[in-house]
Structures are given as C-alpha cells and as structure tokens.
A tleap script that builds the chain and sets N, CA, C and O, in Angstrom:
source leaprc.protein.ff14SB
mol = sequence {
  NMET ALA LYS GLY LYS VAL HIE ILE ALA ARG
  LEU ARG ASP LYS GLU ALA LYS VAL THR GLY
  ALA ALA LEU LEU VAL ASP ARG LEU TRP PRO
  ARG GLY ILE ARG LYS GLU ASP LEU HIE HIE
  ASP ALA TRP ILE LYS GLU VAL ALA PRO SER
  THR GLU LEU ARG LYS TRP PHE ASP HIE ASP
  VAL ASP LYS TRP GLU GLU VAL ARG ARG ARG
  TYR ARG ALA GLU LEU ASP GLU ASN GLU GLU
  ALA VAL GLU GLN CYS LEU GLU TRP CYS ARG
  LYS GLY PRO VAL THR LEU LEU PHE ASP ALA
  LYS ASP GLU GLU HIE ASN GLN ALA VAL VAL
  LEU GLN GLU TYR LEU ALA GLU LYS CLEU
}
set mol.1.N position { 103.477 76.444 73.803 }
set mol.1.CA position { 104.455 77.153 74.699 }
set mol.1.C position { 103.617 78.532 74.630 }
set mol.1.O position { 102.765 78.908 73.825 }
set mol.2.N position { 104.219 79.197 75.862 }
set mol.2.CA position { 103.841 80.485 76.069 }
set mol.2.C position { 104.441 81.508 75.115 }
set mol.2.O position { 105.566 81.620 74.627 }
set mol.3.N position { 103.143 82.327 74.994 }
set mol.3.CA position { 103.750 83.953 74.266 }
set mol.3.C position { 104.288 84.773 75.131 }
set mol.3.O position { 103.687 84.937 76.193 }
set mol.4.N position { 105.536 85.480 74.891 }
set mol.4.CA position { 106.177 86.317 75.765 }
set mol.4.C position { 107.264 85.353 76.324 }
set mol.4.O position { 108.279 86.048 76.348 }
set mol.5.N position { 107.542 84.253 76.734 }
set mol.5.CA position { 108.685 84.176 77.459 }
set mol.5.C position { 110.096 83.891 76.623 }
set mol.5.O position { 110.392 83.204 75.645 }
set mol.6.N position { 110.766 84.728 77.467 }
set mol.6.CA position { 112.497 85.186 76.928 }
set mol.6.C position { 113.268 84.173 77.528 }
set mol.6.O position { 113.034 83.840 78.690 }
set mol.7.N position { 114.172 83.639 76.858 }
set mol.7.CA position { 115.206 82.787 77.335 }
set mol.7.C position { 116.447 82.965 76.480 }
set mol.7.O position { 116.211 83.217 75.299 }
set mol.8.N position { 117.688 82.887 76.829 }
set mol.8.CA position { 118.957 83.339 76.727 }
set mol.8.C position { 119.551 81.866 76.715 }
set mol.8.O position { 119.080 80.916 77.341 }
set mol.9.N position { 120.910 81.839 75.713 }
set mol.9.CA position { 121.790 81.193 75.509 }
set mol.9.C position { 122.538 81.105 74.896 }
set mol.9.O position { 122.259 80.955 73.707 }
set mol.10.N position { 123.859 81.139 75.275 }
set mol.10.CA position { 125.480 81.252 74.485 }
set mol.10.C position { 125.231 80.422 73.344 }
set mol.10.O position { 124.828 79.259 73.329 }
set mol.11.N position { 125.621 81.418 72.087 }
set mol.11.CA position { 125.229 80.483 71.086 }
set mol.11.C position { 126.175 79.426 70.877 }
set mol.11.O position { 125.905 78.646 69.963 }
set mol.12.N position { 127.674 79.156 71.810 }
set mol.12.CA position { 128.627 78.510 71.497 }
set mol.12.C position { 128.880 77.505 72.966 }
set mol.12.O position { 129.959 77.187 73.467 }
set mol.13.N position { 127.862 77.249 73.302 }
set mol.13.CA position { 127.592 76.370 74.143 }
set mol.13.C position { 126.503 75.255 73.828 }
set mol.13.O position { 125.280 75.364 73.921 }
set mol.14.N position { 127.433 73.889 73.336 }
set mol.14.CA position { 126.578 72.974 72.700 }
set mol.14.C position { 125.290 72.570 73.016 }
set mol.14.O position { 124.342 72.240 72.304 }
set mol.15.N position { 125.511 72.705 74.894 }
set mol.15.CA position { 124.072 72.349 75.543 }
set mol.15.C position { 122.985 73.012 75.383 }
set mol.15.O position { 121.868 72.529 75.566 }
set mol.16.N position { 123.248 74.358 74.971 }
set mol.16.CA position { 122.125 75.229 74.758 }
set mol.16.C position { 121.090 75.186 74.520 }
set mol.16.O position { 121.255 75.028 73.310 }
set mol.17.N position { 119.466 75.189 74.697 }
set mol.17.CA position { 118.748 74.796 74.173 }
set mol.17.C position { 118.142 76.614 73.758 }
set mol.17.O position { 118.202 77.713 74.309 }
set mol.18.N position { 117.650 76.116 72.636 }
set mol.18.CA position { 116.799 77.341 71.943 }
set mol.18.C position { 115.134 76.826 71.957 }
set mol.18.O position { 114.591 75.823 71.495 }
set mol.19.N position { 114.621 77.989 72.700 }
set mol.19.CA position { 113.448 77.578 72.474 }
set mol.19.C position { 112.106 78.838 71.571 }
set mol.19.O position { 111.619 79.848 72.080 }
set mol.20.N position { 111.908 78.422 70.528 }
set mol.20.CA position { 111.198 79.376 70.028 }
set mol.20.C position { 111.889 80.067 68.834 }
set mol.20.O position { 112.503 79.351 68.043 }
set mol.21.N position { 111.835 81.521 68.624 }
set mol.21.CA position { 112.773 82.278 67.672 }
set mol.21.C position { 113.920 82.413 68.124 }
set mol.21.O position { 113.954 82.581 69.343 }
set mol.22.N position { 115.141 82.402 67.460 }
set mol.22.CA position { 116.656 82.474 67.950 }
set mol.22.C position { 116.659 83.855 67.515 }
set mol.22.O position { 116.220 84.124 66.397 }
set mol.23.N position { 117.176 84.902 68.398 }
set mol.23.CA position { 117.127 86.265 68.093 }
set mol.23.C position { 119.108 86.420 68.648 }
set mol.23.O position { 119.724 86.106 69.666 }
set mol.24.N position { 119.449 86.996 67.461 }
set mol.24.CA position { 121.156 87.014 68.316 }
set mol.24.C position { 121.232 88.570 68.399 }
set mol.24.O position { 120.683 89.312 67.584 }
set mol.25.N position { 121.902 88.950 69.369 }
set mol.25.CA position { 121.296 90.297 70.045 }
set mol.25.C position { 122.659 91.008 70.563 }
set mol.25.O position { 122.651 91.909 71.402 }
set mol.26.N position { 123.861 90.476 69.944 }
set mol.26.CA position { 125.273 91.033 69.939 }
set mol.26.C position { 124.970 91.983 68.799 }
set mol.26.O position { 124.076 91.963 67.953 }
set mol.27.N position { 126.033 92.875 69.034 }
set mol.27.CA position { 126.109 94.355 67.643 }
set mol.27.C position { 127.222 93.682 66.947 }
set mol.27.O position { 127.433 94.121 65.817 }
set mol.28.N position { 128.045 92.647 67.378 }
set mol.28.CA position { 129.352 92.536 66.441 }
set mol.28.C position { 129.089 90.878 66.372 }
set mol.28.O position { 128.752 90.157 67.311 }
set mol.29.N position { 129.357 90.469 64.906 }
set mol.29.CA position { 128.794 89.173 64.076 }
set mol.29.C position { 129.835 88.132 65.185 }
set mol.29.O position { 130.893 88.662 65.526 }
set mol.30.N position { 129.642 87.175 65.550 }
set mol.30.CA position { 130.933 86.369 66.106 }
set mol.30.C position { 131.366 85.743 65.673 }
set mol.30.O position { 130.797 84.942 64.931 }
set mol.31.N position { 132.625 85.757 65.895 }
set mol.31.CA position { 133.879 85.550 65.326 }
set mol.31.C position { 134.295 84.147 65.172 }
set mol.31.O position { 134.674 83.476 66.132 }
set mol.32.N position { 134.221 83.659 63.854 }
set mol.32.CA position { 134.571 82.317 63.707 }
set mol.32.C position { 133.532 81.534 63.212 }
set mol.32.O position { 133.887 80.528 62.598 }
set mol.33.N position { 132.033 81.792 63.351 }
set mol.33.CA position { 130.862 81.143 62.960 }
set mol.33.C position { 130.387 82.184 61.538 }
set mol.33.O position { 130.096 83.379 61.489 }
set mol.34.N position { 130.447 81.409 60.758 }
set mol.34.CA position { 129.715 81.568 59.163 }
set mol.34.C position { 128.488 82.094 59.650 }
set mol.34.O position { 128.203 81.527 60.705 }
set mol.35.N position { 127.751 82.834 59.363 }
set mol.35.CA position { 126.080 83.087 58.828 }
set mol.35.C position { 125.085 82.073 58.674 }
set mol.35.O position { 124.071 81.809 59.321 }
set mol.36.N position { 125.804 81.388 57.305 }
set mol.36.CA position { 124.712 80.295 57.244 }
set mol.36.C position { 124.787 79.062 58.269 }
set mol.36.O position { 123.959 78.151 58.299 }
set mol.37.N position { 126.050 79.190 59.206 }
set mol.37.CA position { 125.978 77.980 60.746 }
set mol.37.C position { 125.151 78.595 61.341 }
set mol.37.O position { 124.432 77.749 61.873 }
set mol.38.N position { 124.749 79.729 61.622 }
set mol.38.CA position { 124.218 80.212 63.173 }
set mol.38.C position { 122.908 79.958 62.517 }
set mol.38.O position { 122.590 80.531 61.476 }
set mol.39.N position { 122.070 79.011 63.188 }
set mol.39.CA position { 120.629 78.985 62.850 }
set mol.39.C position { 119.821 79.932 63.762 }
set mol.39.O position { 119.592 79.662 64.941 }
set mol.40.N position { 119.426 81.002 63.178 }
set mol.40.CA position { 118.773 82.029 64.037 }
set mol.40.C position { 117.764 82.580 63.275 }
set mol.40.O position { 117.703 82.317 62.075 }
set mol.41.N position { 117.075 83.207 63.731 }
set mol.41.CA position { 115.895 83.958 62.837 }
set mol.41.C position { 116.051 84.886 62.580 }
set mol.41.O position { 115.635 85.161 61.455 }
set mol.42.N position { 116.813 86.172 63.466 }
set mol.42.CA position { 116.597 87.296 63.389 }
set mol.42.C position { 118.131 88.117 64.176 }
set mol.42.O position { 118.350 88.129 65.387 }
set mol.43.N position { 118.818 88.598 63.346 }
set mol.43.CA position { 119.964 89.669 63.686 }
set mol.43.C position { 119.451 90.889 64.635 }
set mol.43.O position { 119.806 92.005 64.255 }
set mol.44.N position { 119.059 90.858 65.222 }
set mol.44.CA position { 118.999 92.517 66.148 }
set mol.44.C position { 120.124 93.448 66.597 }
set mol.44.O position { 119.959 93.891 67.734 }
set mol.45.N position { 120.890 93.722 66.159 }
set mol.45.CA position { 122.261 94.300 66.399 }
set mol.45.C position { 122.332 95.937 66.894 }
set mol.45.O position { 123.186 96.669 67.396 }
set mol.46.N position { 121.202 96.037 66.538 }
set mol.46.CA position { 120.807 98.210 67.064 }
set mol.46.C position { 120.446 97.683 68.941 }
set mol.46.O position { 120.615 98.500 69.846 }
set mol.47.N position { 119.891 96.047 69.254 }
set mol.47.CA position { 119.172 96.478 70.814 }
set mol.47.C position { 120.414 96.161 71.492 }
set mol.47.O position { 120.299 96.119 72.717 }
set mol.48.N position { 121.719 95.895 70.969 }
set mol.48.CA position { 122.413 95.764 71.895 }
set mol.48.C position { 123.036 97.028 72.686 }
set mol.48.O position { 122.724 98.205 72.508 }
set mol.49.N position { 123.951 96.541 73.566 }
set mol.49.CA position { 124.662 97.912 74.067 }
set mol.49.C position { 125.161 98.848 72.977 }
set mol.49.O position { 125.431 98.418 71.856 }
set mol.50.N position { 125.289 100.197 73.328 }
set mol.50.CA position { 126.385 100.946 72.059 }
set mol.50.C position { 127.932 100.557 72.488 }
set mol.50.O position { 128.470 100.061 73.478 }
set mol.51.N position { 128.266 100.952 71.463 }
set mol.51.CA position { 130.187 100.540 70.745 }
set mol.51.C position { 130.846 100.913 72.057 }
set mol.51.O position { 131.513 100.108 72.707 }
set mol.52.N position { 130.574 102.502 72.515 }
set mol.52.CA position { 131.114 102.760 73.879 }
set mol.52.C position { 131.271 101.978 75.353 }
set mol.52.O position { 132.274 101.810 76.047 }
set mol.53.N position { 129.203 101.366 75.654 }
set mol.53.CA position { 129.602 101.438 76.640 }
set mol.53.C position { 130.023 99.621 76.604 }
set mol.53.O position { 130.111 98.990 77.658 }
set mol.54.N position { 130.208 99.090 75.489 }
set mol.54.CA position { 130.840 97.702 75.634 }
set mol.54.C position { 132.134 97.925 75.761 }
set mol.54.O position { 132.605 97.150 76.594 }
set mol.55.N position { 133.351 99.030 75.058 }
set mol.55.CA position { 134.184 98.864 75.431 }
set mol.55.C position { 134.801 99.647 76.966 }
set mol.55.O position { 135.978 99.716 77.320 }
set mol.56.N position { 133.558 100.187 77.699 }
set mol.56.CA position { 133.771 100.775 78.635 }
set mol.56.C position { 133.812 99.574 79.789 }
set mol.56.O position { 134.756 99.548 80.578 }
set mol.57.N position { 132.693 98.526 79.858 }
set mol.57.CA position { 132.740 97.798 80.239 }
set mol.57.C position { 133.674 96.905 80.404 }
set mol.57.O position { 134.194 96.715 81.504 }
set mol.58.N position { 133.988 96.273 79.367 }
set mol.58.CA position { 135.557 95.181 79.057 }
set mol.58.C position { 135.600 94.219 79.559 }
set mol.58.O position { 136.744 93.767 79.528 }
set mol.59.N position { 134.648 93.367 80.237 }
set mol.59.CA position { 134.199 92.615 80.943 }
set mol.59.C position { 134.573 92.748 81.978 }
set mol.59.O position { 134.894 91.713 82.564 }
set mol.60.N position { 134.694 93.856 82.594 }
set mol.60.CA position { 134.547 93.580 84.135 }
set mol.60.C position { 133.535 93.667 84.905 }
set mol.60.O position { 132.530 94.354 84.721 }
set mol.61.N position { 133.856 92.736 86.089 }
set mol.61.CA position { 132.043 92.245 86.453 }
set mol.61.C position { 132.058 93.421 87.751 }
set mol.61.O position { 130.906 93.510 88.175 }
set mol.62.N position { 132.989 94.332 88.497 }
set mol.62.CA position { 133.551 95.555 89.408 }
set mol.62.C position { 132.335 96.693 88.592 }
set mol.62.O position { 131.848 97.531 89.352 }
set mol.63.N position { 131.998 96.718 87.535 }
set mol.63.CA position { 131.457 97.562 86.556 }
set mol.63.C position { 129.839 97.084 86.307 }
set mol.63.O position { 128.986 97.956 86.143 }
set mol.64.N position { 129.531 95.859 86.291 }
set mol.64.CA position { 128.118 95.447 86.046 }
set mol.64.C position { 127.244 96.295 86.504 }
set mol.64.O position { 126.513 96.823 85.666 }
set mol.65.N position { 127.055 96.695 88.078 }
set mol.65.CA position { 125.413 97.031 88.011 }
set mol.65.C position { 126.101 99.015 87.275 }
set mol.65.O position { 125.431 99.851 87.881 }
set mol.66.N position { 126.505 99.302 86.878 }
set mol.66.CA position { 126.775 100.714 86.764 }
set mol.66.C position { 125.998 100.003 84.940 }
set mol.66.O position { 124.977 100.296 84.318 }
set mol.67.N position { 127.097 99.046 84.685 }
set mol.67.CA position { 126.364 98.692 83.033 }
set mol.67.C position { 125.075 98.826 82.890 }
set mol.67.O position { 124.492 99.767 82.350 }
set mol.68.N position { 124.483 97.604 83.519 }
set mol.68.CA position { 123.039 97.014 83.638 }
set mol.68.C position { 122.285 98.764 84.136 }
set mol.68.O position { 121.116 98.855 83.760 }
set mol.69.N position { 122.592 99.494 84.564 }
set mol.69.CA position { 121.665 100.935 84.320 }
set mol.69.C position { 122.021 101.604 83.157 }
set mol.69.O position { 121.122 101.961 82.396 }
set mol.70.N position { 123.339 101.865 82.856 }
set mol.70.CA position { 123.578 102.504 81.388 }
set mol.70.C position { 122.624 102.229 80.269 }
set mol.70.O position { 121.825 102.898 79.615 }
set mol.71.N position { 123.086 100.779 80.310 }
set mol.71.CA position { 122.495 99.437 79.163 }
set mol.71.C position { 120.809 99.988 79.175 }
set mol.71.O position { 120.332 100.434 78.132 }
set mol.72.N position { 120.224 99.932 80.068 }
set mol.72.CA position { 118.753 100.103 80.642 }
set mol.72.C position { 118.441 101.245 79.930 }
set mol.72.O position { 117.778 101.312 78.895 }
set mol.73.N position { 119.260 102.643 80.905 }
set mol.73.CA position { 119.054 103.598 79.932 }
set mol.73.C position { 118.817 103.798 78.214 }
set mol.73.O position { 117.990 104.523 77.661 }
set mol.74.N position { 119.813 102.919 77.610 }
set mol.74.CA position { 119.892 102.846 76.121 }
set mol.74.C position { 118.850 102.538 75.661 }
set mol.74.O position { 118.269 103.244 74.838 }
set mol.75.N position { 118.393 101.411 76.100 }
set mol.75.CA position { 117.245 100.572 75.767 }
set mol.75.C position { 115.708 101.668 76.022 }
set mol.75.O position { 114.751 101.881 75.278 }
set mol.76.N position { 115.940 102.018 76.970 }
set mol.76.CA position { 114.717 103.226 77.025 }
set mol.76.C position { 114.685 103.918 75.643 }
set mol.76.O position { 113.757 103.845 74.837 }
set mol.77.N position { 116.060 104.732 75.465 }
set mol.77.CA position { 116.125 105.373 73.818 }
set mol.77.C position { 116.064 104.781 72.870 }
set mol.77.O position { 115.975 105.530 71.897 }
set mol.78.N position { 116.064 103.322 72.523 }
set mol.78.CA position { 115.924 102.413 71.743 }
set mol.78.C position { 114.670 102.184 71.178 }
set mol.78.O position { 114.609 101.019 70.785 }
set mol.79.N position { 113.789 102.721 71.003 }
set mol.79.CA position { 112.639 102.108 71.453 }
set mol.79.C position { 112.492 100.942 70.105 }
set mol.79.O position { 112.237 99.738 70.151 }
set mol.80.N position { 112.831 102.061 68.638 }
set mol.80.CA position { 112.945 100.983 66.957 }
set mol.80.C position { 113.288 99.311 67.706 }
set mol.80.O position { 112.488 98.379 67.789 }
set mol.81.N position { 114.255 99.334 68.023 }
set mol.81.CA position { 115.352 98.129 68.327 }
set mol.81.C position { 114.311 97.123 69.570 }
set mol.81.O position { 113.843 96.008 69.336 }
set mol.82.N position { 114.175 97.816 70.717 }
set mol.82.CA position { 113.306 97.336 71.512 }
set mol.82.C position { 112.153 96.721 70.787 }
set mol.82.O position { 112.040 95.497 70.858 }
set mol.83.N position { 111.464 97.266 70.242 }
set mol.83.CA position { 110.088 97.056 69.621 }
set mol.83.C position { 110.430 95.614 68.826 }
set mol.83.O position { 110.140 94.557 69.387 }
set mol.84.N position { 110.990 95.614 67.641 }
set mol.84.CA position { 111.394 94.293 66.993 }
set mol.84.C position { 111.682 93.318 67.772 }
set mol.84.O position { 111.328 92.184 67.450 }
set mol.85.N position { 112.433 93.563 69.046 }
set mol.85.CA position { 112.213 92.221 69.775 }
set mol.85.C position { 110.733 91.864 70.327 }
set mol.85.O position { 110.318 90.717 70.160 }
set mol.86.N position { 109.927 92.832 70.984 }
set mol.86.CA position { 108.952 92.607 71.426 }
set mol.86.C position { 107.961 91.873 70.135 }
set mol.86.O position { 107.173 90.950 70.340 }
set mol.87.N position { 108.180 92.436 68.961 }
set mol.87.CA position { 107.365 91.686 68.176 }
set mol.87.C position { 107.819 90.077 68.300 }
set mol.87.O position { 106.893 89.273 68.410 }
set mol.88.N position { 108.846 89.690 68.292 }
set mol.88.CA position { 109.072 88.331 68.111 }
set mol.88.C position { 108.287 87.532 69.465 }
set mol.88.O position { 107.679 86.463 69.511 }
set mol.89.N position { 108.560 88.445 70.406 }
set mol.89.CA position { 108.039 87.375 71.749 }
set mol.89.C position { 106.368 87.659 72.018 }
set mol.89.O position { 105.750 86.992 72.848 }
set mol.90.N position { 105.615 88.913 71.072 }
set mol.90.CA position { 104.377 88.776 71.233 }
set mol.90.C position { 103.751 87.066 70.055 }
set mol.90.O position { 102.722 86.396 69.967 }
set mol.91.N position { 104.855 87.069 69.533 }
set mol.91.CA position { 104.142 85.832 68.805 }
set mol.91.C position { 104.761 84.581 69.234 }
set mol.91.O position { 104.131 83.566 68.938 }
set mol.92.N position { 105.555 84.476 69.693 }
set mol.92.CA position { 105.602 83.105 71.169 }
set mol.92.C position { 106.976 83.337 72.028 }
set mol.92.O position { 107.458 84.426 72.340 }
set mol.93.N position { 107.534 81.900 72.361 }
set mol.93.CA position { 108.757 82.457 72.904 }
set mol.93.C position { 110.005 82.785 72.522 }
set mol.93.O position { 110.266 82.006 71.605 }
set mol.94.N position { 110.927 83.498 72.705 }
set mol.94.CA position { 111.681 83.199 71.965 }
set mol.94.C position { 113.698 83.049 72.619 }
set mol.94.O position { 113.563 82.983 73.840 }
set mol.95.N position { 114.687 83.006 72.421 }
set mol.95.CA position { 115.519 82.719 72.990 }
set mol.95.C position { 116.294 83.932 72.236 }
set mol.95.O position { 116.029 84.250 71.077 }
set mol.96.N position { 117.246 84.548 73.001 }
set mol.96.CA position { 118.251 85.673 72.877 }
set mol.96.C position { 119.459 85.109 72.959 }
set mol.96.O position { 119.921 84.705 74.026 }
set mol.97.N position { 120.267 85.012 71.469 }
set mol.97.CA position { 121.357 84.097 71.623 }
set mol.97.C position { 122.660 85.128 72.053 }
set mol.97.O position { 122.667 86.143 71.356 }
set mol.98.N position { 123.616 85.072 72.930 }
set mol.98.CA position { 125.056 85.607 73.040 }
set mol.98.C position { 125.956 85.008 72.766 }
set mol.98.O position { 125.834 83.784 72.724 }
set mol.99.N position { 127.328 85.668 72.444 }
set mol.99.CA position { 128.488 85.380 72.461 }
set mol.99.C position { 129.647 85.255 73.792 }
set mol.99.O position { 130.692 84.608 73.868 }
set mol.100.N position { 128.973 86.156 74.765 }
set mol.100.CA position { 130.273 86.668 75.645 }
set mol.100.C position { 130.338 84.970 76.572 }
set mol.100.O position { 129.573 84.055 76.878 }
set mol.101.N position { 131.580 85.299 76.694 }
set mol.101.CA position { 131.810 83.731 77.499 }
set mol.101.C position { 131.444 83.880 79.066 }
set mol.101.O position { 131.713 82.970 79.851 }
set mol.102.N position { 130.764 85.177 79.512 }
set mol.102.CA position { 130.654 85.082 80.866 }
set mol.102.C position { 128.931 85.248 80.659 }
set mol.102.O position { 128.348 86.226 80.191 }
set mol.103.N position { 128.423 84.168 81.084 }
set mol.103.CA position { 127.150 84.271 81.130 }
set mol.103.C position { 126.343 84.255 82.504 }
set mol.103.O position { 125.867 83.264 83.057 }
set mol.104.N position { 126.299 85.549 82.917 }
set mol.104.CA position { 126.009 86.071 83.952 }
set mol.104.C position { 125.519 87.617 83.766 }
set mol.104.O position { 124.485 88.278 83.863 }
set mol.105.N position { 127.374 87.843 83.325 }
set mol.105.CA position { 126.928 89.555 82.974 }
set mol.105.C position { 127.294 89.631 81.429 }
set mol.105.O position { 128.429 89.572 80.954 }
set mol.106.N position { 126.106 89.773 80.752 }
set mol.106.CA position { 126.396 90.155 79.530 }
set mol.106.C position { 124.861 90.684 79.376 }
set mol.106.O position { 123.983 90.608 80.235 }
set mol.107.N position { 124.720 91.445 77.578 }
set mol.107.CA position { 123.787 92.258 77.859 }
set mol.107.C position { 122.148 91.107 77.804 }
set mol.107.O position { 121.164 91.454 78.456 }
set mol.108.N position { 122.132 90.023 77.094 }
set mol.108.CA position { 121.248 89.021 77.267 }
set mol.108.C position { 120.607 89.099 78.567 }
set mol.108.O position { 119.408 89.305 78.753 }
set mol.109.N position { 121.600 88.899 79.553 }
set mol.109.CA position { 120.589 89.216 80.758 }
set mol.109.C position { 119.829 89.966 81.504 }
set mol.109.O position { 119.003 89.773 82.396 }
set mol.110.N position { 120.374 91.054 80.841 }
set mol.110.CA position { 119.619 92.849 81.223 }
set mol.110.C position { 118.482 92.800 79.957 }
set mol.110.O position { 117.286 93.013 80.157 }
set mol.111.N position { 118.960 92.538 78.844 }
set mol.111.CA position { 117.827 92.793 77.834 }
set mol.111.C position { 116.217 91.528 78.087 }
set mol.111.O position { 115.068 91.948 77.946 }
set mol.112.N position { 116.455 90.410 78.367 }
set mol.112.CA position { 115.812 89.320 79.011 }
set mol.112.C position { 115.359 89.955 79.809 }
set mol.112.O position { 114.430 90.548 79.260 }
set mol.113.N position { 115.412 90.229 80.791 }
set mol.113.CA position { 114.924 91.456 82.085 }
set mol.113.C position { 113.965 92.593 81.237 }
set mol.113.O position { 112.734 92.592 81.237 }
set mol.114.N position { 114.438 93.114 80.848 }
set mol.114.CA position { 113.951 94.225 80.100 }
set mol.114.C position { 112.745 93.946 79.449 }
set mol.114.O position { 111.674 94.464 79.765 }
set mol.115.N position { 112.925 92.990 78.383 }
set mol.115.CA position { 111.282 92.394 77.303 }
set mol.115.C position { 110.504 91.713 78.849 }
set mol.115.O position { 109.284 91.836 78.960 }
set mol.116.N position { 111.033 91.255 79.589 }
set mol.116.CA position { 109.745 90.904 80.202 }
set mol.116.C position { 109.111 91.568 80.944 }
set mol.116.O position { 107.959 91.352 81.320 }
set mol.117.N position { 109.655 92.255 81.166 }
set mol.117.CA position { 108.922 93.926 82.242 }
set mol.117.C position { 108.109 94.675 81.052 }
set mol.117.O position { 107.164 95.389 81.387 }
set mol.118.N position { 108.417 94.549 79.756 }
set mol.118.CA position { 107.506 95.231 78.518 }
set mol.118.C position { 106.545 94.173 78.489 }
set mol.118.O position { 105.452 94.660 78.199 }
set mol.119.N position { 106.512 93.590 78.572 }
set mol.119.CA position { 105.175 91.907 78.087 }
set mol.119.C position { 104.249 92.503 79.318 }
set mol.119.O position { 103.194 91.947 79.621 }
savepdb mol mol.pdb
quit
C-alpha cells in the first residue's frame, strides 16, 4: 500500500471500502452512531470546516465553489490539524470518513485534494 494515498468514504455506506487508517473528519460526531461502533483510528474534528462555514453552506450545491474556496483558506490557516492528517498520510494510505449524504459536495472531497497537494 502506497504512502500518501488518500481515499474518502461515507461512513454509513455499507459498501464503503476503508483503506489504511480511518480518519473521521467531521466536526460533529455522527448522529445515531456509538463511538465504540465506528471503526476509526482518529477523529480529527479540528480539520473540518468551521461551524460558520458549515451553516452558511447548508448543503446548497449552488454555493459549492465558494465553500471550496473558503474551506481551503481555513485549511491554510489551520496548520496543526492539517499536519495531524498529513502525519497519518506519511505512514501509509488513509481513508477520510464523512457523514454527509452528498458524496460529491462535502468537506472530505476538498480535504482529499488538499492533502494530496501537500504530500
């Protein structure tokens, strides 16, 4: 398995394949899931978009490009949380776990690209 490979998976998707370390990257713990039932290596909630950005986005796909831009700016300012993710990536492949219903418009998609660029 290649170091630095970053995958994403919706944590409620029964077909989701987790490769390497499983990192939960949501700011809020997923509703209805007990901590002992989620097989993950780390919960890096600080790397998630700010509460303000998450609420502003409100799953409105029309805002997606602006959300991407703002979230990447937040990541640029959030070196410690980004470094936590990168440390996992340097050890081997990781899977970023997210709970959003929309698999194309969520923070894990942006974070996956961002981390790949940093590696």
